C-alpha positions as a printed NumPy array, in Angstrom:
array([[-55.933, -60.397, -48.184],
       [-55.924, -63.475, -50.405],
       [-55.692, -66.959, -48.914],
       [-52.137, -67.238, -50.083],
       [-51.208, -63.925, -48.478],
       [-52.856, -65.005, -45.252],
       [-50.993, -68.21 , -45.161],
       [-47.613, -66.44 , -45.948],
       [-48.156, -63.908, -43.165],
       [-49.558, -66.066, -40.401],
       [-48.094, -69.426, -41.103],
       [-45.13 , -69.75 , -43.503],
       [-43.219, -66.638, -42.253],
       [-43.609, -67.456, -38.491],
       [-42.594, -71.058, -39.096],
       [-39.536, -69.975, -41.086],
       [-38.557, -67.554, -38.333],
       [-38.962, -70.292, -35.702],
       [-36.817, -72.657, -37.685],
       [-34.11 , -70.013, -38.103],
       [-34.184, -69.305, -34.391],
       [-33.83 , -72.97 , -33.542],
       [-30.845, -73.309, -35.983],
       [-29.272, -70.418, -34.109],
       [-29.695, -72.127, -30.803],
       [-33.03 , -70.606, -29.718],
       [-33.949, -67.145, -28.289],
       [-31.469, -67.304, -25.37 ],
       [-28.516, -68.133, -27.686],
       [-29.67 , -65.419, -30.175],
       [-29.559, -62.927, -27.361],
       [-26.051, -64.083, -26.404],
       [-25.041, -63.754, -30.015],
       [-26.231, -60.17 , -30.261],
       [-24.455, -59.292, -27.035],
       [-21.316, -60.822, -28.519],
       [-21.726, -58.846, -31.707],
       [-22.06 , -55.642, -29.783],
       [-18.957, -56.488, -27.773],
       [-16.985, -57.241, -30.996],
       [-17.981, -53.906, -32.431],
       [-16.917, -52.083, -29.346],
       [-13.611, -54.055, -29.18 ],
       [-12.802, -53.107, -32.792],
       [-12.198, -49.509, -31.591],
       [ -9.44 , -50.722, -29.178],
       [ -7.674, -53.309, -31.303],
       [ -3.946, -52.72 , -30.739],
       [ -1.69 , -51.582, -33.542],
       [  0.511, -54.464, -34.684],
       [  4.266, -54.09 , -34.578],
       [  5.89 , -52.965, -37.823],
       [  6.253, -55.845, -40.27 ],
       [  8.763, -56.554, -42.999],
       [  8.033, -57.105, -46.633],
       [  5.999, -55.46 , -49.319],
       [  2.437, -54.611, -48.174],
       [ -0.307, -57.01 , -49.237],
       [ -3.052, -55.324, -51.271],
       [ -6.467, -56.736, -50.321],
       [ -9.896, -55.653, -51.564],
       [-13.026, -55.563, -49.378],
       [-16.544, -54.124, -49.586],
       [-17.832, -52.78 , -46.286],
       [-20.018, -50.172, -44.579],
       [-21.544, -49.067, -41.267],
       [-22.889, -52.534, -40.476],
       [-19.758, -54.464, -41.125],
       [-16.766, -52.234, -40.667],
       [-15.754, -53.868, -37.348],
       [-15.788, -57.335, -39.003],
       [-13.591, -55.913, -41.702],
       [-11.259, -54.642, -38.919],
       [-10.957, -58.04 , -37.289],
       [-10.544, -59.87 , -40.67 ],
       [ -7.683, -57.637, -41.598],
       [ -6.104, -57.536, -38.122],
       [ -6.083, -61.337, -37.678],
       [ -4.714, -61.747, -41.223],
       [ -1.964, -59.197, -40.639],
       [ -1.082, -60.772, -37.253],
       [ -0.719, -64.252, -38.556],
       [  0.861, -63.358, -41.878],
       [  3.423, -61.091, -40.317],
       [  3.051, -58.706, -43.282],
       [  1.97 , -55.065, -43.604],
       [ -1.346, -54.549, -45.317],
       [ -2.589, -52.066, -47.948],
       [ -6.343, -52.592, -47.935],
       [ -8.533, -51.124, -50.599],
       [-12.028, -50.677, -49.128],
       [-15.099, -50.052, -51.224],
       [-17.676, -48.025, -49.344],
       [-21.24 , -49.318, -49.718],
       [-22.45 , -45.671, -49.062],
       [-22.651, -45.826, -45.288],
       [-18.952, -45.808, -44.331],
       [-18.62 , -42.342, -42.766],
       [-15.505, -40.913, -41.261],
       [-16.532, -42.239, -37.851],
       [-16.098, -45.853, -39.146],
       [-13.197, -45.178, -41.433],
       [-11.051, -43.806, -38.592],
       [-10.638, -47.072, -36.718],
       [ -9.476, -48.873, -39.929],
       [ -6.976, -46.107, -40.715],
       [ -5.594, -46.273, -37.214],
       [ -4.865, -49.972, -37.65 ],
       [ -3.804, -49.822, -41.345],
       [ -2.585, -46.32 , -42.263],
       [ -2.1  , -47.373, -45.928],
       [ -5.891, -48.016, -46.305],
       [ -7.403, -46.455, -49.405],
       [-11.217, -45.893, -49.46 ],
       [-13.193, -45.904, -52.665],
       [-16.407, -43.933, -51.972],
       [-19.695, -44.741, -53.543],
       [-19.741, -41.617, -55.76 ],
       [-16.418, -42.713, -57.352],
       [-17.814, -46.215, -57.866],
       [-20.989, -44.846, -59.481],
       [-18.907, -42.692, -61.763],
       [-16.861, -45.69 , -62.847],
       [-20.14 , -47.638, -63.406],
       [-21.523, -44.881, -65.633],
       [-18.232, -44.938, -67.633],
       [-17.646, -48.623, -68.011],
       [-20.992, -50.276, -67.303],
       [-23.695, -47.824, -68.525],
       [-27.229, -48.914, -67.59 ],
       [-28.447, -48.692, -71.226],
       [-25.916, -51.289, -72.342],
       [-25.704, -53.382, -69.166],
       [-29.184, -53.246, -67.639],
       [-29.044, -56.585, -65.791],
       [-25.777, -55.938, -64.07 ],
       [-26.749, -52.392, -63.147],
       [-30.084, -53.49 , -61.739],
       [-28.334, -56.18 , -59.715],
       [-25.738, -53.721, -58.44 ],
       [-28.51 , -51.488, -57.088],
       [-30.606, -54.275, -55.549],
       [-28.131, -57.121, -54.768],
       [-25.1  , -55.914, -52.825],
       [-23.271, -59.187, -53.168],
       [-22.572, -58.572, -56.805],
       [-20.622, -55.466, -55.885],
       [-17.811, -57.686, -54.662],
       [-17.384, -58.776, -58.251],
       [-18.015, -55.483, -59.934],
       [-16.512, -52.778, -57.741],
       [-12.896, -54.009, -57.371],
       [-12.552, -55.091, -61.033],
       [-14.534, -52.661, -63.159],
       [-12.219, -50.431, -65.239],
       [ -9.148, -51.99 , -63.596],
       [ -6.304, -54.238, -64.582],
       [ -4.227, -56.949, -62.913],
       [ -4.902, -59.574, -60.285],
       [ -6.873, -58.715, -57.19 ],
       [ -7.661, -60.719, -54.055],
       [-11.18 , -59.943, -52.71 ],
       [-12.152, -60.981, -49.205],
       [-15.404, -61.158, -47.326],
       [-15.327, -59.389, -44.019],
       [-16.724, -62.237, -41.889],
       [-13.408, -64.124, -41.915],
       [-11.033, -64.795, -39.031],
       [ -7.411, -66.037, -39.385],
       [ -5.709, -68.268, -36.798],
       [ -2.594, -69.425, -38.656],
       [ -0.266, -68.144, -41.359],
       [ -2.224, -68.109, -44.633],
       [  0.597, -69.363, -46.784],
       [ -1.435, -70.132, -49.932],
       [ -2.749, -66.535, -49.979],
       [  0.796, -65.132, -49.463],
       [  2.142, -67.317, -52.281],
       [ -0.703, -66.312, -54.579],
       [ -0.288, -62.632, -53.843],
       [  3.323, -62.858, -54.53 ],
       [  3.015, -64.481, -57.995],
       [ -0.652, -64.607, -59.18 ],
       [ -0.994, -66.592, -62.308],
       [ -4.443, -68.239, -62.083],
       [ -7.744, -67.592, -60.33 ],
       [ -8.058, -68.405, -56.636],
       [-11.061, -69.424, -54.658],
       [-12.152, -71.08 , -51.466],
       [-14.205, -74.352, -51.106],
       [-17.749, -74.302, -49.948],
       [-19.364, -76.61 , -47.382],
       [-21.913, -77.455, -50.087],
       [-22.498, -76.465, -53.668],
       [-24.617, -73.296, -53.512],
       [-25.152, -71.512, -56.891],
       [-28.936, -70.988, -56.97 ],
       [-29.118, -72.083, -60.601],
       [-29.267, -75.397, -62.401],
       [-26.012, -76.933, -63.49 ],
       [-27.141, -77.593, -67.071],
       [-27.958, -73.927, -67.526],
       [-24.674, -72.8  , -65.997],
       [-22.685, -75.276, -68.089],
       [-24.471, -74.177, -71.195],
       [-23.668, -70.466, -70.582],
       [-20.115, -71.109, -69.516],
       [-19.515, -73.492, -72.349],
       [-17.649, -75.641, -69.929],
       [-18.457, -77.825, -66.884],
       [-18.788, -75.761, -63.783],
       [-16.947, -77.243, -60.75 ],
       [-18.653, -78.108, -57.469],
       [-18.125, -76.234, -54.173],
       [-16.735, -72.909, -55.48 ],
       [-16.911, -70.421, -52.65 ],
       [-16.186, -66.728, -53.107],
       [-15.266, -65.693, -49.52 ],
       [-11.764, -65.537, -50.959],
       [-11.615, -64.749, -54.707],
       [ -8.561, -63.925, -56.857],
       [ -9.393, -62.759, -60.343],
       [ -7.633, -60.803, -63.052],
       [ -9.548, -57.59 , -63.776],
       [ -8.105, -57.442, -67.295],
       [ -9.686, -60.84 , -68.203],
       [-13.272, -59.999, -67.218],
       [-15.578, -59.824, -70.215],
       [-18.492, -57.567, -69.049],
       [-20.516, -58.243, -72.133],
       [-20.417, -61.867, -71.34 ],
       [-21.217, -61.321, -67.689],
       [-24.217, -59.189, -68.684],
       [-25.454, -61.97 , -70.941],
       [-24.983, -64.591, -68.245],
       [-26.738, -62.474, -65.584],
       [-29.676, -61.566, -67.792],
       [-30.165, -65.168, -68.968],
       [-29.886, -66.774, -65.554],
       [-32.539, -64.363, -64.198],
       [-34.788, -64.628, -67.182],
       [-34.785, -68.4  , -67.198],
       [-34.513, -69.223, -63.429],
       [-35.227, -65.918, -61.561],
       [-32.917, -64.118, -59.165],
       [-30.921, -65.905, -56.51 ],
       [-29.008, -64.933, -53.384],
       [-26.086, -66.896, -54.866],
       [-25.937, -65.165, -58.171],
       [-22.459, -63.704, -57.583],
       [-21.066, -67.083, -56.573],
       [-22.654, -68.662, -59.684],
       [-21.164, -66.057, -61.93 ],
       [-17.645, -66.502, -60.466],
       [-17.951, -70.322, -60.647],
       [-18.775, -69.862, -64.378],
       [-15.803, -67.557, -64.859],
       [-13.417, -70.161, -63.525],
       [-15.067, -73.198, -65.162],
       [-12.578, -75.551, -66.717],
       [ -9.625, -73.265, -65.76 ],
       [ -6.71 , -74.194, -63.555],
       [ -7.191, -72.527, -60.106],
       [ -5.346, -72.071, -56.859],
       [ -7.876, -73.575, -54.412],
       [ -7.589, -72.859, -50.784],
       [ -7.578, -76.292, -49.01 ],
       [-10.932, -76.931, -47.359],
       [ -9.45 , -78.338, -44.194],
       [ -7.449, -75.09 , -43.634],
       [ -9.789, -72.521, -45.1  ],
       [-13.102, -73.604, -43.553],
       [-16.489, -72.328, -44.775],
       [-19.269, -72.871, -42.121],
       [-17.061, -74.37 , -39.36 ],
       [-18.74 , -76.991, -37.128],
       [-17.716, -78.864, -34.022],
       [-15.064, -79.712, -33.028],
       [-13.325, -77.194, -35.276],
       [-15.632, -74.33 , -34.323],
       [-14.15 , -74.555, -30.796],
       [-10.562, -75.766, -31.45 ],
       [ -9.797, -73.354, -34.335],
       [ -7.019, -75.549, -35.758],
       [ -7.582, -74.281, -39.256],
       [ -5.856, -71.379, -40.885],
       [ -9.132, -69.45 , -41.391],
       [-12.858, -69.611, -40.764],
       [-15.586, -68.127, -42.928],
       [-18.549, -67.591, -40.629],
       [-21.647, -68.115, -42.799],
       [-25.136, -69.049, -41.805],
       [-25.501, -70.418, -38.239],
       [-21.808, -70.48 , -37.525],
       [-22.124, -66.762, -36.815],
       [-23.23 , -67.791, -33.272],
       [-19.638, -68.901, -32.508],
       [-18.12 , -66.021, -34.461],
       [-19.844, -63.391, -32.325],
       [-19.98 , -65.196, -29.029],
       [-16.471, -66.606, -28.867],
       [-13.976, -66.844, -31.664],
       [-13.285, -63.144, -32.381],
       [-11.873, -62.971, -28.842],
       [ -9.142, -65.618, -29.443],
       [ -6.439, -63.232, -30.476],
       [ -7.756, -60.429, -28.305],
       [ -7.991, -61.995, -24.83 ],
       [ -8.488, -58.677, -22.999],
       [-11.835, -58.111, -24.762],
       [-14.857, -57.964, -22.532]])
């Protein structure tokens, strides 16, 4: 073991783990959070069917799997409840969504359509062959976040609204309903801080336009027909070659796609990324996106708000 490896294993890694634990409230709160997560997963099996709703079903696109299916259920259930509209979810299986976990979603939303991994891979081979798009294909294999950009749009046409699963809705999401009714421009949420993982000069250079601050992709509406996969391959390969990989690559690519374009932007006060006190307890916003250490409140408390009979 080299000195650097020794320091990484016995100093830097434990210190980082301790810092993460403290941000999450310490070991006792982490235990409460895990108990809440388990209770949320159990409760997803017993979410009540919502009364029949009027209007055209809303088509929404989500990536999920065994680890996240119950979060997908609560995201869709709270959205359906507060929008008063039927849903027609399109769910992209990450390869782990067996029938056991599909069944509760179909019970709640009978119009659900599942796109299994084999169908997605076949579409990748047809429209995004590895020999021609090596950077995007490598990231698809090793960086699941980019699948939220690739899987719903590759080989498709028209506007699509893609949601993360770790969202909860508390009020009627009017901007989403309006956008879904007449989409004519990209839609995105607002981040709590700008998080792209790459330098702004490089992103601006590649996009050939100034990239806006605070683009968040927990909610993303894009037109599949407009996506230039050759350009996205070039961007992806160049970003990685010049500044390495980043957890935020997908967000950077979408921020570049919408650079210098008119967008529908979900108001930050109503569509809150990383909610904090007092909002985390009062839930006055339309929606919360529970990223980072806000998951403590997501799992311990807030999923229960519309489901008071939960344990």
